[in-house]
N, C-alpha and C positions, 0 to 999 in steps of 0.2 A: 741268680742273674746269669744270663748266657755268657759263654766263653767264646772268644774270637781269636783268630790268628791273622795278622796282617804281615805281608812280606813286601819289602821294598826292592825295587830293581836299581842296581847301579850306584849304590852309595858306598863310600869308603873304598873305592877301587883305585889303586895307583895314585893316591893322594888327591883324587878328584871327588867333588860332591861329598865333602866330609861332614858327617854328623856324629857327634859323640853320643854314645848310648845313654848317658845320664841326661843330656839335653833332650834326646828323643823321648825318654821316659817322662820327663817334666812336661814336655809338649802334650803327650798323650794324656797325662793326668789333668792338664788344663782343659782338655776337651771332654772331660767327664769319664774317661776310661778309668777303671779301678783294677787294683791288683796287677799293675803293669809290670811285665817282665820282658827283658830282651834276651836274645841268645846270639852270641858272637857279634861281630861288628858289621855284618852284611845286611842288617835291617830286617830282623825277625822279631816280631812283637806279639806277645800273648797277653790277653787282658780280658776283663769282664766289662760289659756295657749293657745298659738297658736294651730291651728288645729293639732291633732295628735291622734294616736290610744291609747285607754285606756291601752292596754297591754304594749305599749312602755312607757307610763307614769309610770305605776306600776314598770316596770323594772328599769327605771331611778331613781325613788325614793328609791326603795329597794337597789340598788347598792350604792347610795349616803349615805343612812343610815348606811350600813355596813362599808363603808369607813370612815365615820365621827364618828360613835359611837361604832364600833367594834363588832356588832352582826347582825345576820340575822333576818329580820322581814318580814313576808309575807305582801304584799300590794295588795289590790284590788281597782281598780279605775273604776268609771263609770261617764257617762255624766249626766248633769242635766235632759235631756229627759229620760234617762234610770232610774234615781232615781224617777222621777215623775211617770213613768209607774209602777215601783215597789210599790210605795205607793198606787197608785190607784188600783192595782190588788190584794191587800190583800183579800184573800177569806174569812177570818174570820170576816170582816166588815159586811158581808151580814146577819149575825145572831146577832140581837140586844141584845140577852142575853149574848153574849161574852163581856167581860170587857177588854177595851183597855190596861189596865196596865199589862195584861198577854200576850200581843202580842210581838213577837220578829221576827226579820228577820235575817236569816243566809245568808250572802252574799257569793256566791261561785265564785271561780276564773274561772270557765267554766261550761258549761252545762254537767251534768253527764249523763252517759249512762242510758237509760230508764230502762233497766233490773236491774241496781244497785238500782235505786230508788224504783222500784217495790218490790225488796227484802226487803228493810227496811220499806216500807210503811205498811207491814203486821205485823210488830213487836208489842209487848205489851209495851206500854209506859204509862200505867195507864190512867190518865186523859188528858195527853198531846196529842195534835193533830199536824199533820204536812201536809203541801201541798207544792209541788214544782211547780213553774211557772218560766220557763226559768232558770236563774242563781240565783234565790232567793228562799230560803226555808223559808216558813212562818210557824211560830210556835205559838201555843196557849198553854201556860203552866200555868193552873190555880192553880197548887200546888207549884208554884215558879220555875223560870228557874234554880235557884241554886240546886233544887232537881231533875231536869230532866236528863234523859239519853241522851237527844238530844243535845249533846255538839259539839263544833267545832271539837274536836278530833274524836268523833264518826262519824261525817259526812266525815271528811277527810279520815278516814280508810275505810269506807264503799263505799264512792262515788269516791274516788281517785282524789279529787280536794282540793285546799286550801279553808278554810272557816273561817269567822269571824262573830260574831253575835252582833247585836245592838238591844236594846229594842225599842219599838215603839215610845216612846217620843224622843229618840235620832235620830231615822231615820227621823221623821218629822221635827225635829229641823235642821238637815242637809239640808233638802229640803228647809226649810224657809230661812236659811242662803244663800244657793246657789241662790235662787230667789231674794234675797235682793241685790246681787251684781249687780251694774249697768253695762250694757253691753257697 
């Protein structure tokens, strides 16, 4: 059975839009997701589900969260193969002077228009770097992501897609968890 990873944007932040991970796991199980695992409190879910499109799974989960918890949460879903490609494609890995603790991946709900990316690519982001490959925006933020202009809101406004960011450690842990689920 295929393995999927769904990431939620903006839950459990500063006491707002709170969802306990056990409640989220129960909700996912009620939707027919199997071997459901969550990682940390920010809305990272790894599971198996019968063959289906990632867009359908995102929509199903988003609707169920709104019905169960009463608020709208953007959800981005990808397959194990897609996450593997995202991790392997990180362009900042090629430069050994880059430090992995400053890597982040902004997952996008769709591929933005090339012209929109070209427009933001030329911006002044101090020491921060960005590269777009498919539906993943790779970030290198050596002055801390919390100080960066390259936020989810920035990308959503400029690229006209939903966005949610995970640090490199979390991204790799999601891949590890997904790989550990026995098929």
